[in-house]
N, C-alpha and C positions, 0 to 999 in steps of 0.2 A: 776199785777192786784191789789195786796193788797194795793198799794199806791194810787189807784184811789179815788178821792173824791166822785164819783158817784153823784155829784151835776150837773145834766144834765141841759144844757142850750137849748134854742130854736133851734139854728143852722139855716141851710138854706135848702131849698128844692132842691138844686143843688150843685155840680154834684151828680147824682144818684150813689148809692153804699156807701161804707165806704171810706172816704178820710181823710188822715192825713195832717195837715197843719203846723206841727212843734210844735204845742202847745196842740193839742188834735185831736179827730177824729169826723168828721161830718158824720152822718148816714142819708141817704135819700132813701126812698123805695116807689115805685109807687104801689098804689092800690086804685082804685076809689070806690070799693065796700066794703072794709073792714071797720069794726067798730073800730078796734084797732090793732096796730102793736106793738109787743114787740121785743126788742133785748135781746137775751140770751147770756151771756158771759161765756166762758168755759176756763178750764185750757189749757195748751199748747198742750196736747194730743187730746183735743177735746172730751174727754169722761166724764168729770165731770163738771156739771154746777155750776158756782160760784155765779151768781146773774143774775137778769133780770130787764129790765126797759122798760116802755112804751114810745113810741115816741108820745108825747102828742100834737105835733103841726102838722097842716095839711094845705097844700096850693097847689092848682093846682093838686089835686089828689095824692099828695106826702106827706107821713108821714116823719117827720124829727126831729132830735135832735142832740146835740153836747155834747160829753163827754170830758171835760177838762182833761189834763194830760195823756190821753190814748196814747199809742205808737204803732208803727208797730209791728206786731207779735200777736196782740190781736186776739183771736179766738172767733167767734160768729156765731149764727144762728138766724133765725127769726121765730116768731109765729104770725099768722094772725087770728084775731077773726072776724067773720061775719056769715052770714046765711049759713046753710047747706040746700040747696034747689036745688038739681040737675035739677028739672023740670024748674027752672028759670035760670039755668046755673051756679049757685053758689055752690062751693064745699069747703067752708072754714072749716077747721078742726084744731083747735088750739092744738090738741094733737100731731100734726106732726110738727117737727122742719123743717124749710125750708131754702134752700140755697139761698143766695142773688144772683139774676141774674147777678149782676155786680161784682161778686167775682173774684179777680185777682189771688188768690191762694186758692185752695180747699184742705181741711184737711180731711183725712180719706180714707178708701177704701170701696167702695159700695159693699154690698153683698145683694142678693135678699132675703128678709124676708117679711112675711105677715104684719108685723108691719108698713111697709112703705106705705101701702095702705090706702087712705083716707076712702074708703068704704070697707065693709067686703067682703071676697073673693067670696062668692056665690051670693051676692046682692050688687053691687057697689053703689046703690042709698041709702044704709043704712050706716050711719057713723060708722067707726071703732074708738073706744074710747081709744085704747091702745096708750101709749106714746112711740115715737121712738127716743127721744132726745139723748140718750147715744150712739146710733149707726148711727144716721143720719150724712150726710156730712155737714161740716161747712166751713165757709170762714175765711181766715186769712187777717187781715189788713196789707197792704204792703206799703213800701216807694218806689215808682217807680223811683229809681235813678240808673243809669248805665253809666259807662264811655265808651261812644261811640268813643272817640278820634276823628279822622277825617273821620268817616264813612260817606259815601254818596251813594245814589243809582246809579248803573251803567248807567241807562237811555239808554239802548240799543235800537237803531232804530228798528221799526217794521220789515223793510225789511231785517235786519241783524239777526233777532231773530231765534234761533234754540231751541225750547222748549223741555224739557225733564221731563216727568211726573214720579214721583218715590214715593215710600213708605219709610218713614224715617227708620223704623225698617228693612224692607226687603233689603234695598240698601246695608247696611254694615254688616248685621248679620252674613254672612258667608265669609267675606273678611279676610283672614289670615293676611293681612298686617295692619289691624286695631287692636289695642290692644283688647283683649277679653272683658275687662270690659267696653269698649266703643261701642262695636258692637251693632247695632240696635238702636242707640240713636241719639239725636241731636249732641252730641259731636262726635259720630262716623261718621256722615255725613260731618262734617267739619274737620275731621282728614286729615293730609297731603296725606295719601294714597287714600282717597276718592276724594280729590280735584284733584290729579294726574290722577285718572281714568276718572273723568268728563272732564278734559281738553283733554285727549286723545280721548274722544268721539266727541269733537268739538262742544259741546252744549254751549249755552249762558245763558239760563234761566231755573231755576228749578221750577217745579210746584209740590209742596208737597201735597200728599194726606192728609186728615184731621189731623190737629194737635191740635184742640180744645179738651178740657176735655170731654170725652165721656164714656158711660157705655155700657155693653153688654145687649142685649135684653133678656127678661125672657125666651123665648123659646130656645135660645142658651144656657143660663146658665143651664137649665134643662137637656140639652144634654151634659153638661160639655164642651161646645164649647165657642168660643169668637168671637166678631165682630172685625176681624183683620183690616178691612179697616177704622173703626172709624166713620162711617156715622150715629152716634146716639148721637149727642151733648147734653150735659147738661149745660156746662159752656162756654159761648161765649167769655169770656175775659181771660180764663185761659188755658195755654198749658197743654197737656196731660202729666201726671206724668209717664205714661207707656212708654213714649218715651224719658225719661230723665235717664241718667246714675248716677246722683248724683256726678259726677266727681268733685273733689276739693270742695265738700260740696256745690256746686251751687244748687240753687232752679231750678225747671223746667223752670221758667220764665227767669232766667239769663243764663241758659245753652242754651236756644233757642236764646237769644240775642247774646251770644258769637258765636253761629253757624252762625247767619246772618252776624255778623261783619266779620268773617273769610271768608265766601263765597263772600261777597262784595269785600273784599280785593283781592280775587282771580279773580275778574271780573264777578262773576255770579249774575244774578238777582234771587230773591227769591219770589215766589208766593205761596199762600196757598189755598187749597181747603176748602170752607166754606159751612156749611149746615144750612141755616137760614129758611128752609121751614118747619121744624118740630123740636120737642125736644124729649128727651129720656123718657118723661112721658107717651108715647103711648096714647091709646084711653081712653075712660071714665072708663075702667076697670083697667087702669094702676096705678102706684104709685103716691103719692103726695110728690114730692121732692122739688119743687120750684114754678114754674109759676102757676100750677093748684091751689096750696094752697094760693097764693097771690092774684090772680084775674082771675079765670078760664074764666069768661065771656068776659074779654077783651084781654087776651093773646092769646086765641085760637078762631078759626073759629068754631062755633057750628051750628048744623042744625037748620034752621029757623022753621021747623015743629016739632022739638023735641030738646030743648036746653040741654037735658041730654046726648045727643050724639054729638060726634065730626064730623066735616067734615074731610074727609081723602084724600085730594088731593095729599099728599106726598106718600101714600101707606105705611106709617109707623105708622098709628093710629091717628095722629093729624096733624093740620096745624096751624102754627103761623099766627095770624091775622095782617098782615103788613098794613092793612087798618087803624088800630088804630094808632093815632099819637105817643103814648108812646111806642108801640111795634116797630114801624118804627124807633123811636128815639134810642131804644136799639140796633137795627141792625146797624144803622149809627154810633152810639157811639162805637160799637164793631169794625167796620171797621176802624174808625178813630184811635182807640187805637192801632190796629195792625200796622198801618202805622206810627203813631207818636211816640209810645213808644216801639214798637217791630221792626220797620224799614223794614217791608215787602214791596215789590215792586208792589204787585198786588194780585188779587184774581180770583179763578175759582169758580163760583156759581153752587152748586148742585141743580138740578131741578129749575133753575132760573125762568121759566115761572110761577111757583107757586107763586113766589114773586110778580108777576104782575097780579094776579087774582083780579078782582074787584067783584062787585055784580053779574055780568053776564058773567063770564068767563075771559079769558086773555085779558088784556088791554095794548097795546103797549105804551100808554101814562100814565101808572100807576105811582103813586107818587114815588115809589121806583126807577124806571128807570129815572124819571125826576130829582131826587135828584143827580143821578150820572152824567147825561149827560148835564144838563143845569146849572151847578154851575161853578164858576170861575176857579176851579181847575179840568180840564177835566179828565175823566176816560174813558177807552175803555173797552168794554165787549163782551161776547158771551154766547149759552145755551143748556140745555138738556130738552126735553119735547115734547109735542104734537104740539108746535108752531114753530118748527125748519123750517127755510126758510122764516120766517116773522119777521125779526129782527127790533127792535126799532132803529130809526135814531140815530147815534152816537155810536152804538155797532158794534163790529167786531169779526169775528170768527177765532179760531185757529184750530179747528177740529170738524166737525159735529159728534155727536150732543152735543157739549159742549158750555158753555158760560164762558168767562174769562173777568176779569177786570184788566187792568194794570194801575198803578198810574203814571201819566205823569207829575210829578212835583218833585222838590227837597223837602227834609224833613227838616223843620226848627227846 
């Protein structure tokens, strides 16, 4: 970082996130209501802030800038300046360092502390002015390069599919034939002993319970428990570091890719369980970690009669507002990333009917489903929720009450 010129250029408002082009890094952050967005650069450990810079260019609700000479490995966080007005749906608090929603790699271990909350503990509508920069989660700029060799999706016909749902950690954690250092990890799932067991079962397709970066809920942390299943996503572009062994010094991202490549070579499809109905920020009393601090009014569905409160269709405190074009874009960009860069073969959507909620309840013609089923590259899906038995045209079920999406195309 010491060699950076810090002569920021305008850059581009796309792609969103931090993107290295070989000569520098472009930063693009969506926020329609912020007055200013800062990029804070940290040392490699993510604990010491080295400098910060304002993204001074704004187009199509995206703040952007380009840092010449910046390289992969750069650690950063975001600060959003704007109104603190919970009654209007705004919860901007520049004292809270925010995680980039498009982070490919997340730095740090999240621990529950009062300093992470945008509002004070007993009155969430009053701003907490303490700074959490040194302990907040950060993003690391990556170079998404991986030697896939001749990897290709198995493309197993629907009538020949035998789907096997499993938890990455639980599957190999107690298998004595898997080296102890690899048990319960992506590397453990793709070990020869695991593959032999899967072949003996006669399955063709693996549906992995959530592998996105997730954190434990506060009520579990207070009981010294954890969310084993991982249905509390914070980072939709980053694999869980808890499921990585660190074998051969691989990042969680590359260990996941190595797993997929090995499973494909053995003839197995790899599908992942995804949770786009809510985030780990919980309700209006929850922490300000990313989305809430960047643009609470647009990222989340808020009660029309009281914008200081969240709609809770997920049962987890908040509901992502897929009606908003930029939020829908984030979900679609995430899905595209996991197919094109991580080579997964499909998805199982948690609480999929929530993704199809319009202004007046569930809509079978919601944009989210249309984007899947009416595009040139067809996907098939299926769901969980109160609308089971009323599937959208083009969606197919594998087990009531679940919804699944399989990618029916080769990966270019």
